[in-house]
All heavy atoms as an XYZ file, in Angstrom:
889
protein
N      14.126   -128.790    -50.986
C      13.902   -129.111    -49.577
C      14.148   -127.887    -48.707
O      15.047   -127.109    -48.951
C      14.849   -130.224    -49.127
C      14.430   -131.615    -49.574
C      13.365   -132.215    -48.679
O      13.081   -131.683    -47.606
N      12.761   -133.292    -49.125
N      13.310   -127.751    -47.696
C      13.472   -126.688    -46.707
C      13.365   -127.328    -45.334
O      12.358   -127.975    -45.022
C      12.399   -125.593    -46.854
C      12.595   -124.522    -45.788
C      12.447   -124.977    -48.246
N      14.375   -127.162    -44.529
C      14.298   -127.617    -43.142
C      13.891   -126.441    -42.260
O      14.370   -125.310    -42.455
C      15.647   -128.163    -42.661
C      15.953   -129.584    -43.133
C      16.386   -129.616    -44.588
O      17.235   -128.856    -44.995
N      15.790   -130.526    -45.356
N      13.011   -126.727    -41.327
C      12.492   -125.705    -40.426
C      12.759   -126.118    -38.982
O      12.480   -127.256    -38.618
C      10.990   -125.517    -40.639
C      10.536   -125.174    -42.059
C       9.011   -125.223    -42.153
C      11.051   -123.809    -42.471
N      13.253   -125.189    -38.205
C      13.524   -125.462    -36.795
C      12.815   -124.419    -35.948
O      13.104   -123.220    -36.052
C      15.035   -125.450    -36.502
C      15.283   -125.700    -35.009
C      15.754   -126.492    -37.349
N      11.889   -124.884    -35.114
C      11.152   -123.985    -34.227
C      11.821   -123.935    -32.859
O      12.476   -124.890    -32.431
C       9.703   -124.456    -34.033
C       8.888   -124.550    -35.284
C       8.619   -125.978    -35.687
O       9.468   -126.838    -35.382
O       7.568   -126.257    -36.286
N      11.602   -122.834    -32.179
C      12.069   -122.693    -30.802
C      11.205   -121.640    -30.110
O      10.442   -120.918    -30.776
C      13.543   -122.279    -30.756
O      13.737   -121.033    -31.393
N      11.343   -121.572    -28.789
C      10.666   -120.526    -28.037
C       9.457   -120.964    -27.245
O       8.869   -120.168    -26.510
N       9.073   -122.220    -27.393
C       7.933   -122.696    -26.624
C       8.279   -122.820    -25.145
O       9.430   -122.670    -24.735
N       7.252   -123.086    -24.347
C       7.483   -123.247    -22.918
C       6.202   -123.159    -22.135
O       5.104   -123.230    -22.695
N       6.364   -123.001    -20.833
C       5.238   -122.891    -19.907
C       5.093   -121.439    -19.481
O       6.076   -120.804    -19.084
C       5.483   -123.781    -18.693
C       4.478   -123.690    -17.545
C       3.109   -124.166    -17.999
C       4.982   -124.522    -16.354
N       3.875   -120.927    -19.570
C       3.613   -119.540    -19.209
C       2.253   -119.451    -18.542
O       1.365   -120.267    -18.830
C       3.683   -118.632    -20.463
C       2.605   -118.978    -21.463
C       3.651   -117.166    -20.096
N       2.087   -118.483    -17.674
C       0.798   -118.283    -17.034
C      -0.155   -117.555    -17.967
O       0.274   -116.803    -18.861
C       0.968   -117.473    -15.750
C       1.628   -118.240    -14.617
C       1.606   -117.456    -13.316
O       1.614   -116.231    -13.312
N       1.582   -118.173    -12.199
N      -1.425   -117.763    -17.753
C      -2.439   -117.054    -18.533
C      -2.210   -115.551    -18.420
O      -1.914   -115.040    -17.342
C      -3.831   -117.424    -18.047
N      -2.340   -114.874    -19.558
C      -2.077   -113.441    -19.614
C      -0.652   -113.101    -19.993
O      -0.346   -111.936    -20.283
N       0.207   -114.090    -19.993
C       1.610   -113.868    -20.312
C       1.885   -113.897    -21.812
O       0.958   -113.965    -22.630
N       3.171   -113.832    -22.144
C       3.596   -113.755    -23.537
C       4.719   -114.750    -23.822
O       5.490   -115.114    -22.918
C       4.107   -112.343    -23.862
O       3.094   -111.385    -23.694
N       4.789   -115.157    -25.070
C       5.890   -115.967    -25.580
C       6.158   -115.531    -27.013
O       5.243   -115.069    -27.713
C       5.552   -117.453    -25.580
C       5.620   -118.237    -24.272
C       5.105   -119.659    -24.496
C       7.028   -118.265    -23.710
N       7.403   -115.733    -27.453
C       7.724   -115.505    -28.855
C       8.335   -116.769    -29.433
O       9.374   -117.243    -28.945
C       8.687   -114.340    -29.047
C       8.846   -113.979    -30.518
C       9.763   -112.796    -30.743
N      11.163   -113.148    -30.649
C      12.154   -112.446    -31.198
N      11.871   -111.345    -31.893
N      13.406   -112.818    -31.035
N       7.690   -117.292    -30.445
C       8.196   -118.468    -31.147
C       9.035   -118.023    -32.343
O       8.740   -117.000    -32.973
C       7.047   -119.338    -31.634
C       6.022   -119.794    -30.583
C       4.990   -120.713    -31.237
C       6.694   -120.467    -29.415
N      10.044   -118.818    -32.631
C      10.893   -118.560    -33.794
C      10.911   -119.784    -34.695
O      10.844   -120.914    -34.200
C      12.334   -118.241    -33.357
O      12.374   -117.098    -32.528
N      11.021   -119.552    -35.965
C      11.139   -120.630    -36.957
C      12.220   -120.218    -37.953
O      12.039   -119.243    -38.689
C       9.825   -120.862    -37.665
S       9.938   -122.006    -39.075
N      13.314   -120.954    -37.942
C      14.422   -120.648    -38.840
C      14.461   -121.670    -39.973
O      14.452   -122.881    -39.723
C      15.753   -120.655    -38.084
O      15.692   -119.645    -37.055
C      16.907   -120.326    -39.014
N      14.510   -121.150    -41.189
C      14.520   -121.999    -42.381
C      15.943   -122.207    -42.878
O      16.819   -121.375    -42.665
C      13.682   -121.353    -43.478
N      16.140   -123.338    -43.566
C      17.476   -123.694    -44.049
C      17.873   -122.907    -45.289
O      19.027   -122.937    -45.692
C      17.548   -125.196    -44.341
O      16.576   -125.557    -45.317
N      16.899   -122.224    -45.908
C      17.233   -121.356    -47.028
C      16.277   -120.179    -47.048
O      15.369   -120.106    -46.232
C      17.215   -122.116    -48.352
C      15.936   -122.847    -48.706
C      16.155   -123.650    -49.968
N      15.044   -124.518    -50.324
C      14.155   -124.222    -51.236
N      14.197   -123.089    -51.867
N      13.187   -125.090    -51.535
N      16.461   -119.282    -47.986
C      15.717   -118.033    -48.001
C      14.213   -118.267    -47.935
O      13.663   -119.099    -48.657
C      16.043   -117.236    -49.262
O      15.192   -116.109    -49.366
N      13.563   -117.510    -47.055
C      12.108   -117.637    -46.953
C      11.413   -117.040    -48.166
O      10.224   -117.247    -48.363
C      11.585   -117.006    -45.647
C      11.982   -115.534    -45.540
C      12.073   -117.792    -44.446
C      11.444   -114.843    -44.294
N      12.165   -116.360    -49.023
C      11.579   -115.858    -50.259
C      11.505   -116.956    -51.324
O      10.955   -116.745    -52.401
C      12.385   -114.664    -50.785
C      12.144   -113.410    -50.012
C      13.133   -112.901    -49.190
C      10.944   -112.760    -50.076
C      12.921   -111.740    -48.458
C      10.712   -111.598    -49.354
C      11.706   -111.091    -48.541
N      12.064   -118.127    -51.018
C      11.990   -119.238    -51.951
C      10.673   -119.995    -51.840
O      10.437   -120.937    -52.601
C      13.160   -120.203    -51.713
O      13.037   -120.813    -50.447
N       9.848   -119.605    -50.889
C       8.541   -120.226    -50.729
C       7.464   -119.158    -50.838
O       7.744   -117.960    -50.758
C       8.421   -120.967    -49.378
C       9.422   -122.114    -49.314
C       8.630   -120.013    -48.203
N       6.222   -119.610    -51.003
C       5.121   -118.673    -51.196
C       4.758   -117.949    -49.913
O       4.377   -116.766    -49.926
C       3.897   -119.411    -51.737
C       4.069   -119.900    -53.162
C       2.747   -120.403    -53.741
C       2.310   -121.702    -53.122
N       1.110   -122.262    -53.804
N       4.849   -118.651    -48.808
C       4.454   -118.068    -47.527
C       5.019   -118.907    -46.395
O       5.391   -120.071    -46.583
C       2.933   -117.998    -47.410
N       5.088   -118.292    -45.233
C       5.466   -118.993    -44.003
C       4.302   -118.873    -43.030
O       3.670   -117.812    -42.932
C       6.716   -118.365    -43.388
C       7.948   -118.445    -44.263
S       8.596   -120.114    -44.413
C       9.113   -120.427    -42.716
N       4.046   -119.953    -42.333
C       2.900   -119.920    -41.437
C       3.128   -120.675    -40.143
O       4.131   -121.370    -39.980
N       2.183   -120.473    -39.244
C       2.157   -121.197    -37.979
C       0.822   -121.921    -37.852
O      -0.241   -121.347    -38.171
C       2.331   -120.244    -36.799
C       3.712   -119.687    -36.664
C       4.172   -118.491    -37.137
C       4.810   -120.306    -35.999
N       5.496   -118.330    -36.816
C       5.914   -119.430    -36.108
C       4.987   -121.505    -35.313
C       7.157   -119.711    -35.569
C       6.234   -121.785    -34.772
C       7.300   -120.905    -34.898
N       0.891   -123.151    -37.392
C      -0.270   -123.948    -37.079
C      -0.099   -124.468    -35.652
O       0.998   -124.425    -35.099
C      -0.394   -125.127    -38.052
C      -0.881   -124.751    -39.423
C      -0.070   -124.033    -40.295
C      -2.148   -125.117    -39.859
C      -0.519   -123.683    -41.561
C      -2.606   -124.773    -41.123
C      -1.787   -124.058    -41.969
O      -2.235   -123.711    -43.219
N      -1.195   -124.960    -35.097
C      -1.097   -125.557    -33.767
C      -2.024   -126.761    -33.664
O      -3.050   -126.839    -34.349
C      -1.416   -124.536    -32.677
C      -2.851   -124.020    -32.676
C      -2.987   -122.898    -31.650
N      -4.356   -122.379    -31.582
C      -4.711   -121.331    -30.865
N      -3.805   -120.669    -30.138
N      -5.974   -120.931    -30.847
N      -1.621   -127.667    -32.782
C      -2.405   -128.882    -32.581
C      -2.470   -129.195    -31.105
O      -1.444   -129.467    -30.466
C      -1.796   -130.049    -33.355
C      -2.650   -131.298    -33.347
C      -2.174   -132.321    -34.358
O      -1.034   -132.276    -34.827
N      -3.038   -133.239    -34.721
N      -3.678   -129.165    -30.574
C      -3.911   -129.523    -29.184
C      -4.182   -131.030    -29.115
O      -4.596   -131.639    -30.113
C      -5.084   -128.738    -28.627
N      -3.990   -131.646    -27.955
C      -4.210   -133.093    -27.827
C      -5.614   -133.487    -28.251
O      -6.596   -132.856    -27.842
C      -3.990   -133.338    -26.336
C      -3.067   -132.250    -25.906
C      -3.455   -131.056    -26.714
N      -5.701   -134.496    -29.111
C      -6.986   -134.998    -29.544
C      -7.697   -134.147    -30.573
O      -8.851   -134.420    -30.915
N      -7.008   -133.119    -31.074
C      -7.639   -132.223    -32.038
C      -6.833   -132.168    -33.324
O      -5.678   -132.573    -33.378
C      -7.782   -130.825    -31.451
C      -8.618   -130.794    -30.175
C      -8.951   -129.391    -29.760
N      -9.788   -128.714    -30.762
C     -10.270   -127.500    -30.601
N     -10.006   -126.811    -29.504
N     -11.007   -126.948    -31.544
N      -7.434   -131.652    -34.373
C      -6.743   -131.511    -35.648
C      -5.793   -130.324    -35.580
O      -5.880   -129.488    -34.687
C      -7.744   -131.304    -36.779
C      -8.516   -129.980    -36.701
C      -9.523   -129.829    -37.818
O      -9.923   -130.799    -38.455
N      -9.935   -128.598    -38.088
N      -4.878   -130.292    -36.545
C      -3.945   -129.168    -36.644
C      -4.679   -127.977    -37.259
O      -5.254   -128.072    -38.340
C      -2.748   -129.573    -37.501
C      -1.609   -128.587    -37.466
C      -0.392   -129.126    -38.179
N       0.154   -130.314    -37.508
C       1.313   -130.882    -37.860
N       2.031   -130.371    -38.855
N       1.725   -131.956    -37.216
N      -4.619   -126.849    -36.575
C      -5.357   -125.662    -36.991
C      -4.427   -124.530    -37.414
O      -3.351   -124.342    -36.832
C      -6.242   -125.153    -35.852
C      -7.389   -126.091    -35.525
O      -7.907   -126.738    -36.453
O      -7.756   -126.170    -34.334
N      -4.873   -123.770    -38.374
C      -4.152   -122.596    -38.839
C      -4.125   -121.530    -37.747
O      -5.131   -121.307    -37.055
C      -4.836   -122.044    -40.087
C      -4.380   -120.681    -40.493
C      -3.161   -120.510    -41.125
C      -5.157   -119.562    -40.250
C      -2.723   -119.259    -41.501
C      -4.741   -118.311    -40.623
C      -3.521   -118.152    -41.256
N      -2.985   -120.851    -37.616
C      -2.856   -119.767    -36.652
C      -2.566   -118.441    -37.356
O      -3.282   -117.463    -37.178
C      -1.735   -120.059    -35.632
C      -1.543   -118.862    -34.694
C      -2.033   -121.311    -34.837
N      -1.510   -118.419    -38.166
C      -1.117   -117.166    -38.815
C      -0.236   -117.479    -40.017
O       0.391   -118.540    -40.081
C      -0.369   -116.260    -37.845
N      -0.180   -116.520    -40.950
C       0.621   -116.693    -42.146
C       1.148   -115.342    -42.611
O       0.482   -114.322    -42.441
C      -0.207   -117.328    -43.261
C       0.535   -117.539    -44.575
C      -0.373   -118.165    -45.609
N      -0.793   -119.499    -45.195
C      -2.063   -119.865    -45.079
N      -3.037   -119.020    -45.346
N      -2.364   -121.084    -44.699
N       2.350   -115.362    -43.193
C       2.903   -114.170    -43.834
C       3.408   -114.575    -45.216
O       4.135   -115.547    -45.359
C       4.021   -113.532    -42.970
C       4.504   -112.229    -43.600
C       5.180   -114.493    -42.724
C       5.346   -111.387    -42.648
N       2.988   -113.850    -46.234
C       3.346   -114.181    -47.602
C       4.689   -113.558    -47.982
O       5.261   -112.753    -47.233
C       2.285   -113.701    -48.585
O       2.339   -112.256    -48.640
C       0.890   -114.137    -48.167
N       5.155   -113.903    -49.159
C       6.403   -113.316    -49.665
C       6.295   -111.808    -49.765
O       7.276   -111.080    -49.606
C       6.726   -113.881    -51.047
C       7.042   -115.355    -51.056
C       7.217   -115.828    -52.486
N       8.446   -115.333    -53.074
C       8.711   -115.355    -54.366
N       7.811   -115.822    -55.215
N       9.862   -114.912    -54.829
N       5.079   -111.336    -50.039
C       4.853   -109.893    -50.170
C       4.644   -109.201    -48.836
O       4.432   -107.987    -48.789
C       3.637   -109.634    -51.059
C       3.842   -110.131    -52.468
O       5.001   -110.120    -52.929
O       2.850   -110.516    -53.117
N       4.659   -109.978    -47.769
C       4.502   -109.388    -46.448
C       3.073   -109.288    -45.958
O       2.817   -108.721    -44.894
N       2.146   -109.851    -46.723
C       0.756   -109.832    -46.288
C       0.555   -110.857    -45.171
O       1.115   -111.958    -45.229
C      -0.168   -110.142    -47.450
C      -0.100   -109.166    -48.633
C      -0.997   -109.640    -49.765
C      -0.477   -107.767    -48.197
N      -0.235   -110.502    -44.199
C      -0.468   -111.393    -43.067
C      -1.950   -111.695    -42.915
O      -2.813   -110.902    -43.298
C       0.047   -110.778    -41.760
O      -0.641   -109.546    -41.522
C       1.537   -110.514    -41.823
N      -2.238   -112.867    -42.384
C      -3.599   -113.169    -41.964
C      -3.554   -114.088    -40.754
O      -2.554   -114.790    -40.528
C      -4.455   -113.734    -43.107
C      -3.948   -115.030    -43.650
O      -2.802   -115.141    -44.041
N      -4.811   -116.038    -43.659
N      -4.634   -114.043    -39.999
C      -4.685   -114.720    -38.699
C      -5.999   -115.466    -38.528
O      -7.026   -115.084    -39.076
C      -4.577   -113.683    -37.575
C      -3.289   -112.895    -37.574
C      -3.179   -111.706    -38.276
C      -2.181   -113.347    -36.867
C      -1.992   -110.979    -38.280
C      -0.999   -112.632    -36.855
C      -0.917   -111.458    -37.563
O       0.263   -110.739    -37.562
N      -5.946   -116.497    -37.707
C      -7.171   -117.131    -37.261
C      -7.926   -116.156    -36.374
O      -7.316   -115.357    -35.646
C      -6.847   -118.408    -36.498
N      -9.236   -116.226    -36.413
C     -10.048   -115.307    -35.612
C      -9.711   -115.420    -34.126
O      -9.754   -114.421    -33.405
C     -11.538   -115.599    -35.829
C     -12.021   -115.157    -37.201
O     -11.334   -114.340    -37.842
O     -13.094   -115.627    -37.618
N      -9.374   -116.610    -33.695
C      -9.144   -116.845    -32.272
C      -7.891   -116.146    -31.744
O      -7.734   -116.011    -30.528
C      -9.048   -118.349    -31.999
O      -7.994   -118.917    -32.752
N      -6.993   -115.720    -32.631
C      -5.747   -115.097    -32.177
C      -5.605   -113.647    -32.633
O      -4.640   -112.984    -32.256
C      -4.518   -115.907    -32.626
C      -4.643   -117.363    -32.207
C      -4.294   -115.795    -34.132
N      -6.538   -113.167    -33.423
C      -6.455   -111.782    -33.912
C      -6.394   -110.800    -32.745
O      -7.145   -110.913    -31.782
C      -7.661   -111.460    -34.792
C      -7.554   -111.977    -36.201
C      -8.780   -111.595    -37.009
C      -8.707   -112.149    -38.415
N      -9.940   -111.867    -39.195
N      -5.469   -109.850    -32.860
C      -5.308   -108.864    -31.808
C      -4.405   -109.305    -30.685
O      -4.016   -108.487    -29.838
N      -4.065   -110.586    -30.634
C      -3.188   -111.098    -29.570
C      -1.856   -111.603    -30.125
O      -0.820   -111.481    -29.465
C      -3.884   -112.237    -28.821
C      -5.176   -111.840    -28.148
C      -5.709   -112.961    -27.253
N      -6.012   -114.174    -27.993
C      -5.482   -115.368    -27.722
N      -4.636   -115.510    -26.720
N      -5.832   -116.442    -28.445
N      -1.881   -112.212    -31.305
C      -0.683   -112.786    -31.916
C      -0.244   -111.926    -33.103
O      -1.084   -111.354    -33.814
C      -0.950   -114.200    -32.422
C      -1.179   -115.238    -31.360
C      -1.359   -114.906    -30.023
C      -1.210   -116.582    -31.695
C      -1.565   -115.858    -29.051
C      -1.423   -117.561    -30.741
C      -1.612   -117.197    -29.421
N       1.059   -111.876    -33.310
C       1.617   -111.138    -34.441
C       2.692   -111.981    -35.110
O       3.627   -112.434    -34.429
C       2.222   -109.808    -33.996
O       1.224   -109.014    -33.339
C       2.741   -109.028    -35.204
N       2.566   -112.165    -36.412
C       3.587   -112.879    -37.179
C       4.477   -111.842    -37.863
O       3.997   -110.821    -38.360
C       2.954   -113.843    -38.202
C       4.020   -114.737    -38.835
C       2.140   -113.099    -39.256
C       3.436   -115.885    -39.659
N       5.769   -112.118    -37.855
C       6.719   -111.214    -38.489
C       7.898   -112.026    -39.004
O       7.968   -113.234    -38.757
C       7.196   -110.142    -37.503
O       7.888   -110.735    -36.417
N       8.813   -111.363    -39.693
C       9.952   -112.104    -40.253
C      11.204   -111.232    -40.241
O      11.126   -110.000    -40.244
C       9.652   -112.557    -41.675
C       9.509   -111.410    -42.662
C       9.031   -111.865    -44.005
N       8.944   -110.744    -44.934
C       8.278   -110.780    -46.074
N       7.629   -111.876    -46.435
N       8.261   -109.717    -46.862
N      12.334   -111.923    -40.232
C      13.638   -111.296    -40.404
C      14.266   -111.976    -41.623
O      14.762   -113.094    -41.521
C      14.490   -111.487    -39.149
C      15.821   -110.755    -39.233
O      16.344   -110.604    -40.350
O      16.340   -110.368    -38.175
N      14.221   -111.287    -42.742
C      14.663   -111.903    -43.991
C      16.138   -112.292    -43.943
O      16.534   -113.337    -44.467
C      14.413   -110.945    -45.152
C      12.962   -110.578    -45.284
O      12.079   -111.352    -44.923
N      12.707   -109.377    -45.779
N      16.932   -111.466    -43.320
C      18.373   -111.735    -43.276
C      18.692   -112.997    -42.485
O      19.696   -113.668    -42.740
C      19.100   -110.547    -42.669
N      17.830   -113.326    -41.535
C      18.048   -114.511    -40.694
C      17.205   -115.697    -41.157
O      17.232   -116.751    -40.502
C      17.728   -114.185    -39.237
C      18.642   -113.145    -38.629
C      18.282   -112.898    -37.165
C      19.222   -111.871    -36.538
N      18.872   -111.604    -35.119
N      16.457   -115.542    -42.238
C      15.558   -116.610    -42.713
C      14.661   -117.105    -41.581
O      14.412   -118.309    -41.450
C      16.353   -117.781    -43.292
C      17.091   -117.404    -44.556
O      16.687   -116.498    -45.276
N      18.192   -118.093    -44.821
N      14.171   -116.186    -40.793
C      13.425   -116.543    -39.584
C      12.080   -115.841    -39.560
O      11.971   -114.666    -39.912
C      14.240   -116.180    -38.335
O      15.456   -116.934    -38.337
C      13.466   -116.500    -37.067
N      11.088   -116.583    -39.140
C       9.746   -116.076    -38.926
C       9.428   -116.191    -37.439
O       9.806   -117.179    -36.801
C       8.720   -116.853    -39.763
C       7.310   -116.403    -39.449
C       8.998   -116.665    -41.248
N       8.734   -115.184    -36.931
C       8.412   -115.149    -35.511
C       6.897   -115.152    -35.312
O       6.144   -114.700    -36.169
C       8.986   -113.880    -34.862
C      10.468   -113.730    -35.035
C      10.991   -112.912    -36.032
C      11.353   -114.409    -34.205
C      12.358   -112.778    -36.200
C      12.727   -114.275    -34.368
C      13.213   -113.456    -35.371
O      14.570   -113.320    -35.536
N       6.500   -115.638    -34.167
C       5.112   -115.515    -33.740
C       5.129   -114.963    -32.320
O       5.479   -115.666    -31.381
C       4.386   -116.860    -33.776
C       2.892   -116.787    -33.476
C       2.152   -116.043    -34.595
C       2.294   -118.180    -33.288
N       4.783   -113.692    -32.211
C       4.666   -113.064    -30.900
C       3.272   -113.328    -30.366
O       2.283   -112.968    -31.012
C       4.913   -111.556    -31.009
C       4.761   -110.810    -29.696
C       5.833   -111.179    -28.692
O       7.001   -111.314    -29.023
N       5.426   -111.378    -27.440
N       3.219   -113.947    -29.206
C       1.935   -114.338    -28.623
C       1.753   -113.608    -27.307
O       2.529   -113.813    -26.362
C       1.890   -115.851    -28.410
C       2.184   -116.647    -29.665
S       1.974   -118.432    -29.443
C       3.290   -118.770    -28.278
N       0.753   -112.765    -27.246
C       0.436   -111.997    -26.043
C      -0.928   -112.399    -25.503
O      -1.719   -113.036    -26.205
C       0.447   -110.508    -26.355
C       1.791   -110.002    -26.844
O       2.839   -110.505    -26.432
N       1.772   -109.011    -27.716
N      -1.171   -112.017    -24.275
C      -2.461   -112.309    -23.631
C      -2.844   -113.775    -23.799
O      -3.973   -114.108    -24.185
C      -3.566   -111.406    -24.212
O      -3.229   -110.050    -24.050
N      -1.910   -114.638    -23.500
C      -2.128   -116.068    -23.717
C      -3.222   -116.606    -22.807
O      -3.389   -116.159    -21.661
C      -0.824   -116.825    -23.514
C       0.147   -116.714    -24.699
C       1.563   -117.104    -24.274
C      -0.317   -117.597    -25.846
N      -3.934   -117.570    -23.358
C      -5.036   -118.211    -22.653
C      -4.768   -119.709    -22.561
O      -3.993   -120.254    -23.347
C      -6.342   -117.979    -23.417
C      -6.654   -116.518    -23.707
C      -7.768   -116.412    -24.732
N      -8.088   -115.016    -25.060
C      -8.850   -114.655    -26.086
N      -9.361   -115.569    -26.882
N      -9.089   -113.367    -26.301
N      -5.480   -120.348    -21.641
C      -5.313   -121.797    -21.485
C      -5.613   -122.517    -22.794
O      -4.951   -123.517    -23.126
C      -6.212   -122.306    -20.365
N      -6.555   -122.023    -23.548
C      -6.936   -122.674    -24.808
C      -5.892   -122.505    -25.913
O      -6.034   -123.087    -26.992
C      -8.302   -122.180    -25.298
C      -8.425   -120.680    -25.410
C      -9.071   -120.050    -24.193
O      -8.773   -120.491    -23.047
O      -9.853   -119.093    -24.369
N      -4.863   -121.719    -25.673
C      -3.764   -121.609    -26.629
C      -2.757   -122.747    -26.456
O      -1.823   -122.872    -27.257
C      -3.042   -120.270    -26.469
C      -3.912   -119.081    -26.816
O      -4.648   -119.149    -27.822
O      -3.857   -118.071    -26.083
N      -2.934   -123.548    -25.427
C      -2.033   -124.667    -25.189
C      -2.077   -125.651    -26.354
O      -3.147   -126.114    -26.740
C      -2.414   -125.390    -23.890
O      -2.205   -124.512    -22.785
C      -1.578   -126.652    -23.704
N      -0.918   -125.937    -26.920
C      -0.831   -126.813    -28.092
C       0.629   -126.969    -28.483
O       1.503   -126.263    -27.963
C      -1.613   -126.236    -29.267
N       0.858   -127.878    -29.411
C       2.141   -127.923    -30.094
C       2.026   -126.997    -31.308
O       1.088   -127.127    -32.101
C       2.509   -129.350    -30.541
C       3.833   -129.342    -31.308
C       2.596   -130.274    -29.334
N       2.966   -126.093    -31.433
C       2.949   -125.120    -32.521
C       3.949   -125.543    -33.593
O       5.121   -125.829    -33.291
C       3.290   -123.737    -31.989
C       2.127   -123.095    -31.273
C       1.695   -123.567    -30.035
C       1.434   -122.021    -31.826
C       0.613   -123.008    -29.379
C       0.355   -121.443    -31.177
C      -0.051   -121.945    -29.960
O      -1.127   -121.375    -29.307
N       3.470   -125.572    -34.816
C       4.272   -126.009    -35.950
C       4.473   -124.863    -36.940
O       3.531   -124.127    -37.261
C       3.596   -127.160    -36.692
C       3.447   -128.418    -35.882
C       2.315   -128.657    -35.108
C       4.447   -129.380    -35.894
C       2.175   -129.814    -34.368
C       4.312   -130.557    -35.155
C       3.176   -130.757    -34.401
O       3.046   -131.909    -33.665
N       5.670   -124.790    -37.438
C       5.993   -123.847    -38.502
C       5.798   -124.532    -39.850
O       6.131   -125.721    -40.000
C       7.439   -123.394    -38.340
S       8.015   -122.228    -39.590
N       5.248   -123.810    -40.804
C       5.037   -124.354    -42.144
C       5.646   -123.415    -43.182
O       5.516   -122.204    -43.082
C       3.541   -124.503    -42.434
C       3.241   -125.066    -43.807
C       1.916   -124.562    -44.378
O       1.598   -123.386    -44.271
N       1.159   -125.459    -44.982
N       6.296   -124.036    -44.177
C       6.737   -123.301    -45.363
C       5.861   -123.765    -46.516
O       5.865   -124.952    -46.862
C       8.208   -123.562    -45.645
N       5.104   -122.838    -47.075
C       4.203   -123.165    -48.178
C       4.977   -123.014    -49.475
O       5.207   -121.898    -49.960
C       3.004   -122.216    -48.152
C       1.887   -122.477    -49.157
C       1.236   -123.821    -48.869
C       0.850   -121.369    -49.084
N       5.399   -124.146    -50.017
C       6.227   -124.132    -51.203
C       5.429   -124.082    -52.490
O       4.202   -124.176    -52.489
N       6.130   -123.941    -53.606
C       5.485   -123.920    -54.919
C       5.170   -125.331    -55.406
O       4.297   -125.502    -56.264
C       6.394   -123.200    -55.924
C       6.494   -121.730    -55.666
C       7.518   -121.211    -54.895
C       5.542   -120.855    -56.169
C       7.603   -119.851    -54.638
C       5.614   -119.491    -55.922
C       6.655   -118.998    -55.160
N       5.866   -126.316    -54.849
C       5.629   -127.711    -55.234
C       5.103   -128.514    -54.048
O       4.185   -129.316    -54.192
C       6.917   -128.358    -55.783
C       6.696   -129.830    -56.098
C       7.404   -127.592    -57.013
N       5.672   -128.300    -52.902
C       5.237   -129.017    -51.712
C       5.388   -128.134    -50.484
O       6.002   -127.072    -50.545
C       6.042   -130.307    -51.546
C       7.539   -130.088    -51.378
C       8.303   -131.392    -51.299
O       7.981   -132.199    -50.409
O       9.214   -131.588    -52.121
N       4.812   -128.597    -49.389
C       4.892   -127.878    -48.132
C       5.894   -128.560    -47.212
O       6.146   -129.765    -47.320
C       3.523   -127.835    -47.455
C       2.476   -127.146    -48.305
O       2.853   -126.384    -49.216
O       1.280   -127.380    -48.057
N       6.435   -127.755    -46.299
C       7.406   -128.281    -45.349
C       6.959   -127.925    -43.942
O       6.348   -126.872    -43.720
C       8.790   -127.687    -45.630
C       9.251   -127.897    -47.053
C       9.005   -126.938    -48.025
C       9.911   -129.067    -47.410
C       9.418   -127.133    -49.336
C      10.326   -129.272    -48.716
C      10.074   -128.298    -49.676
O      10.479   -128.505    -50.974
N       7.296   -128.794    -43.000
C       6.885   -128.596    -41.607
C       8.080   -128.743    -40.676
O       8.980   -129.550    -40.919
C       5.831   -129.630    -41.215
C       4.541   -129.475    -41.946
C       4.188   -130.063    -43.116
C       3.430   -128.671    -41.547
N       2.932   -129.675    -43.488
C       2.431   -128.825    -42.542
C       3.170   -127.838    -40.470
C       1.201   -128.176    -42.473
C       1.951   -127.188    -40.392
C       0.982   -127.354    -41.381
N       8.040   -127.976    -39.598
C       9.012   -128.167    -38.540
C       8.571   -129.271    -37.604
O       7.513   -129.886    -37.793
N       9.384   -129.486    -36.584
C       9.117   -130.590    -35.667
C       8.129   -130.213    -34.571
O       7.606   -131.085    -33.878
C      10.434   -131.078    -35.024
C      10.929   -130.246    -33.839
C      11.496   -128.888    -34.232
O      11.652   -128.580    -35.423
N      11.807   -128.063    -33.238
N       7.860   -128.936    -34.427
C       6.901   -128.471    -33.426
C       7.560   -128.038    -32.126
O       8.625   -128.545    -31.757
N       6.906   -127.112    -31.449
C       7.366   -126.666    -30.133
C       6.150   -126.543    -29.224
O       5.114   -126.011    -29.627
C       8.153   -125.346    -30.233
O       8.681   -124.993    -28.955
C       7.289   -124.193    -30.747
N       6.287   -127.058    -28.017
C       5.152   -127.105    -27.088
C       4.957   -125.763    -26.406
O       5.910   -125.179    -25.870
C       5.378   -128.190    -26.035
C       4.298   -128.262    -24.963
C       2.985   -128.805    -25.493
O       2.960   -129.810    -26.197
N       1.879   -128.139    -25.151
N       3.717   -125.308    -26.395
C       3.321   -124.122    -25.632
C       2.249   -124.562    -24.638
O       1.229   -125.131    -25.033
C       2.770   -123.018    -26.548
C       2.173   -121.888    -25.719
C       3.877   -122.490    -27.456
N       2.508   -124.312    -23.371
C       1.562   -124.660    -22.323
C       1.223   -123.410    -21.533
O       2.122   -122.746    -21.005
C       2.128   -125.732    -21.391
O       2.479   -126.896    -22.158
C       1.102   -126.128    -20.331
N      -0.068   -123.110    -21.462
C      -0.531   -121.932    -20.731
C      -1.314   -122.406    -19.520
O      -2.331   -123.107    -19.655
C      -1.412   -121.039    -21.615
C      -1.801   -119.774    -20.856
C      -0.685   -120.683    -22.908
N      -0.836   -122.046    -18.356
C      -1.509   -122.457    -17.119
C      -2.508   -121.389    -16.698
O      -2.236   -120.193    -16.778
C      -0.480   -122.690    -16.019
O       0.201   -121.486    -15.711
N      -3.651   -121.859    -16.242
C      -4.718   -120.916    -15.854
C      -4.718   -120.661    -14.372
O      -3.983   -121.266    -13.608
C      -6.064   -121.450    -16.310
O      -6.284   -122.736    -15.770
């Protein structure tokens, strides 16, 4: 089992920045990858970014060049730095731990971007 706790969401104006954090209950090296997803009202949950155990990253096309995923291994924490935010980035953001047997999800943190 891995418990995930997200934080850092909030209300920001378009063009602004936020940094989300996701802290895991055990080493993030115990899973294959850590990722961020988001879900806007009435829409499916969409992939945003991922970082593997080896440090490889990938991003959704919609956030490339604006969002950066990173990690602090000592703190078992993954971050999502979000810059140049747009109204369409408004969603609940979820942290995911991609396990070898199952996946784990955090409770989500709301990000609202006002235009």
